[in-house]
N, CA, C and O atoms as CSV, one atom per row, in Angstrom:
chain,resi,resn,atom,element,x,y,z
A,1,MET,N,N,16.937,-1.964,8.005
A,1,MET,CA,C,18.228,-1.306,7.693
A,1,MET,C,C,18.017,-0.041,7.020
A,1,MET,O,O,18.689,0.920,7.396
A,2,ILE,N,N,17.164,0.102,6.060
A,2,ILE,CA,C,16.953,1.397,5.312
A,2,ILE,C,C,16.455,2.473,6.347
A,2,ILE,O,O,16.798,3.652,6.251
A,3,THR,N,N,15.658,2.023,7.306
A,3,THR,CA,C,15.214,3.096,8.235
A,3,THR,C,C,16.381,3.606,9.115
A,3,THR,O,O,16.491,4.796,9.410
A,4,SER,N,N,17.217,2.682,9.505
A,4,SER,CA,C,18.353,3.158,10.340
A,4,SER,C,C,19.358,4.023,9.487
A,4,SER,O,O,20.008,4.922,10.019
A,5,TYR,N,N,19.456,3.742,8.240
A,5,TYR,CA,C,20.260,4.517,7.377
A,5,TYR,C,C,19.598,5.949,7.304
A,5,TYR,O,O,20.305,6.943,7.471
A,6,ALA,N,N,18.362,6.050,7.078
A,6,ALA,CA,C,17.644,7.363,7.084
A,6,ALA,C,C,17.827,8.196,8.265
A,6,ALA,O,O,18.066,9.402,8.206
A,7,ALA,N,N,17.698,7.459,9.442
A,7,ALA,CA,C,17.850,8.050,10.772
A,7,ALA,C,C,19.234,8.550,11.013
A,7,ALA,O,O,19.435,9.599,11.625
A,8,ALA,N,N,20.231,7.771,10.513
A,8,ALA,CA,C,21.559,8.285,10.648
A,8,ALA,C,C,21.833,9.445,9.831
A,8,ALA,O,O,22.443,10.401,10.311
A,9,PHE,N,N,21.428,9.435,8.632
A,9,PHE,CA,C,21.587,10.647,7.772
A,9,PHE,C,C,20.859,11.812,8.260
A,9,PHE,O,O,21.363,12.929,8.144
A,10,ALA,N,N,19.594,11.625,8.854
A,10,ALA,CA,C,18.865,12.753,9.447
A,10,ALA,C,C,19.677,13.418,10.530
A,10,ALA,O,O,19.727,14.645,10.609
A,11,ALA,N,N,20.347,12.579,11.412
A,11,ALA,CA,C,21.173,13.078,12.476
A,11,ALA,C,C,22.429,13.828,11.932
A,11,ALA,O,O,22.800,14.895,12.419
A,12,TYR,N,N,23.059,13.214,10.902
A,12,TYR,CA,C,24.250,13.873,10.236
A,12,TYR,C,C,23.840,15.199,9.691
A,12,TYR,O,O,24.455,16.225,9.984
A,13,TRP,N,N,22.809,15.184,8.904
A,13,TRP,CA,C,22.444,16.497,8.141
A,13,TRP,C,C,22.015,17.564,9.232
A,13,TRP,O,O,22.412,18.725,9.136
A,14,ALA,N,N,21.234,17.169,10.222
A,14,ALA,CA,C,20.771,18.106,11.249
A,14,ALA,C,C,21.991,18.667,12.003
A,14,ALA,O,O,22.010,19.876,12.235
A,15,ARG,N,N,22.938,17.941,12.374
A,15,ARG,CA,C,24.082,18.388,13.139
A,15,ARG,C,C,24.952,19.364,12.237
A,15,ARG,O,O,25.376,20.435,12.672
A,16,ASN,N,N,25.168,18.939,11.034
A,16,ASN,CA,C,25.902,19.825,10.103
A,16,ASN,C,C,25.262,21.109,9.766
A,16,ASN,O,O,25.940,22.120,9.581
A,17,SER,N,N,23.913,21.098,9.678
A,17,SER,CA,C,23.153,22.246,9.260
A,17,SER,C,C,23.237,23.391,10.352
A,17,SER,O,O,22.911,24.547,10.079
A,18,ARG,N,N,23.672,23.027,11.549
A,18,ARG,CA,C,23.781,23.988,12.544
A,18,ARG,C,C,25.166,24.691,12.670
A,18,ARG,O,O,25.393,25.588,13.482
A,19,GLN,N,N,26.025,24.214,11.824
A,19,GLN,CA,C,27.413,24.779,11.751
A,19,GLN,C,C,27.363,26.108,10.994
A,19,GLN,O,O,26.359,26.422,10.355
A,20,ALA,N,N,28.461,26.898,11.068
A,20,ALA,CA,C,28.563,27.986,10.285
A,20,ALA,C,C,28.743,27.683,8.875
A,20,ALA,O,O,29.339,26.663,8.528
A,21,ALA,N,N,28.225,28.571,7.986
A,21,ALA,CA,C,28.300,28.398,6.539
A,21,ALA,C,C,29.800,28.454,6.075
A,21,ALA,O,O,30.546,29.360,6.447
A,22,PRO,N,N,30.185,27.491,5.285
A,22,PRO,CA,C,31.653,27.561,4.825
A,22,PRO,C,C,31.777,28.694,3.793
A,22,PRO,O,O,30.776,28.967,3.130
A,23,PRO,N,N,32.830,29.325,3.614
A,23,PRO,CA,C,33.072,30.392,2.629
A,23,PRO,C,C,32.813,29.781,1.217
A,23,PRO,O,O,33.225,28.673,0.872
A,24,GLY,N,N,32.061,30.656,0.418
A,24,GLY,CA,C,31.794,30.317,-0.917
A,24,GLY,C,C,30.608,29.387,-1.039
A,24,GLY,O,O,30.246,29.154,-2.192
A,25,VAL,N,N,29.929,28.804,-0.035
A,25,VAL,CA,C,28.891,27.908,-0.179
A,25,VAL,C,C,27.746,28.421,0.750
A,25,VAL,O,O,27.441,27.783,1.757
A,26,PRO,N,N,27.147,29.520,0.422
A,26,PRO,CA,C,26.208,30.168,1.328
A,26,PRO,C,C,24.878,29.363,1.543
A,26,PRO,O,O,24.222,29.534,2.570
A,27,HIS,N,N,24.497,28.510,0.596
A,27,HIS,CA,C,23.169,27.830,0.677
A,27,HIS,C,C,23.340,26.401,1.164
A,27,HIS,O,O,22.348,25.672,1.157
A,28,LEU,N,N,24.500,25.940,1.583
A,28,LEU,CA,C,24.765,24.559,1.928
A,28,LEU,C,C,23.956,24.190,3.243
A,28,LEU,O,O,23.388,23.101,3.319
A,29,ARG,N,N,23.916,25.057,4.212
A,29,ARG,CA,C,23.252,24.818,5.430
A,29,ARG,C,C,21.737,24.659,5.216
A,29,ARG,O,O,21.088,23.788,5.795
A,30,THR,N,N,21.217,25.527,4.370
A,30,THR,CA,C,19.741,25.470,4.001
A,30,THR,C,C,19.400,24.160,3.401
A,30,THR,O,O,18.370,23.571,3.729
A,31,TYR,N,N,20.273,23.664,2.489
A,31,TYR,CA,C,20.099,22.382,1.842
A,31,TYR,C,C,20.164,21.229,2.937
A,31,TYR,O,O,19.344,20.311,2.924
A,32,GLN,N,N,21.100,21.312,3.811
A,32,GLN,CA,C,21.215,20.310,4.811
A,32,GLN,C,C,20.038,20.305,5.815
A,32,GLN,O,O,19.686,19.255,6.352
A,33,THR,N,N,19.482,21.398,6.044
A,33,THR,CA,C,18.293,21.507,7.015
A,33,THR,C,C,17.149,20.799,6.345
A,33,THR,O,O,16.455,19.994,6.966
A,34,ARG,N,N,16.928,21.123,4.957
A,34,ARG,CA,C,15.853,20.455,4.301
A,34,ARG,C,C,16.098,18.964,4.164
A,34,ARG,O,O,15.149,18.209,4.373
A,35,ALA,N,N,17.175,18.514,3.861
A,35,ALA,CA,C,17.566,17.123,3.748
A,35,ALA,C,C,17.306,16.391,5.089
A,35,ALA,O,O,16.844,15.250,5.092
A,36,ALA,N,N,17.595,17.032,6.184
A,36,ALA,CA,C,17.435,16.487,7.525
A,36,ALA,C,C,15.884,16.415,7.756
A,36,ALA,O,O,15.394,15.384,8.218
A,37,GLN,N,N,15.174,17.408,7.465
A,37,GLN,CA,C,13.780,17.382,7.670
A,37,GLN,C,C,13.102,16.164,6.754
A,37,GLN,O,O,12.266,15.421,7.267
A,38,ALA,N,N,13.449,16.033,5.588
A,38,ALA,CA,C,12.944,14.961,4.755
A,38,ALA,C,C,13.305,13.600,5.396
A,38,ALA,O,O,12.453,12.715,5.465
A,39,ALA,N,N,14.561,13.427,5.866
A,39,ALA,CA,C,14.992,12.118,6.393
A,39,ALA,C,C,14.225,11.855,7.661
A,39,ALA,O,O,13.904,10.712,7.987
A,40,ILE,N,N,13.924,12.957,8.398
A,40,ILE,CA,C,13.217,12.704,9.709
A,40,ILE,C,C,11.754,12.319,9.404
A,40,ILE,O,O,11.169,11.440,10.036
A,41,ALA,N,N,11.193,13.030,8.393
A,41,ALA,CA,C,9.765,12.641,7.970
A,41,ALA,C,C,9.682,11.267,7.480
A,41,ALA,O,O,8.752,10.537,7.823
A,42,TRP,N,N,10.707,10.839,6.614
A,42,TRP,CA,C,10.651,9.439,6.117
A,42,TRP,C,C,10.855,8.482,7.234
A,42,TRP,O,O,10.152,7.472,7.274
A,43,THR,N,N,11.760,8.708,8.153
A,43,THR,CA,C,11.959,7.810,9.275
A,43,THR,C,C,10.672,7.767,10.164
A,43,THR,O,O,10.302,6.696,10.645
A,44,ALA,N,N,10.073,8.789,10.354
A,44,ALA,CA,C,8.707,8.797,11.121
A,44,ALA,C,C,7.630,8.019,10.354
A,44,ALA,O,O,6.855,7.254,10.927
A,45,HIS,N,N,7.617,8.232,9.122
A,45,HIS,CA,C,6.701,7.444,8.307
A,45,HIS,C,C,6.917,5.970,8.429
A,45,HIS,O,O,6.000,5.200,8.715
A,46,ARG,N,N,8.260,5.558,8.184
A,46,ARG,CA,C,8.492,4.149,8.232
A,46,ARG,C,C,8.310,3.504,9.564
A,46,ARG,O,O,8.008,2.311,9.606
A,47,THR,N,N,8.480,4.244,10.726
A,47,THR,CA,C,8.424,3.657,12.042
A,47,THR,C,C,6.987,3.906,12.629
A,47,THR,O,O,6.637,3.268,13.622
A,48,GLY,N,N,6.248,4.709,12.109
A,48,GLY,CA,C,4.830,5.069,12.612
A,48,GLY,C,C,4.834,6.040,13.777
A,48,GLY,O,O,3.851,6.156,14.509
A,49,TRP,N,N,6.002,6.767,13.949
A,49,TRP,CA,C,6.138,7.739,15.010
A,49,TRP,C,C,5.073,8.811,14.814
A,49,TRP,O,O,4.992,9.752,15.603
C-alpha cells in the first residue's frame, strides 16, 4: 500500500511539474519535479525496478 501511495504521488507531482508556473510561486514546479524524482526513486527501490 505504501508503494502504491508513492507511485501515485510521483505521477501527480510529475504531471503538475509540467504545468506553467502559477503567478507569485516561481519555484513551485521545481519543487514538484524534485518531489516526483524522489517518489520515483523510492518506488523503484521498494519494487526492485
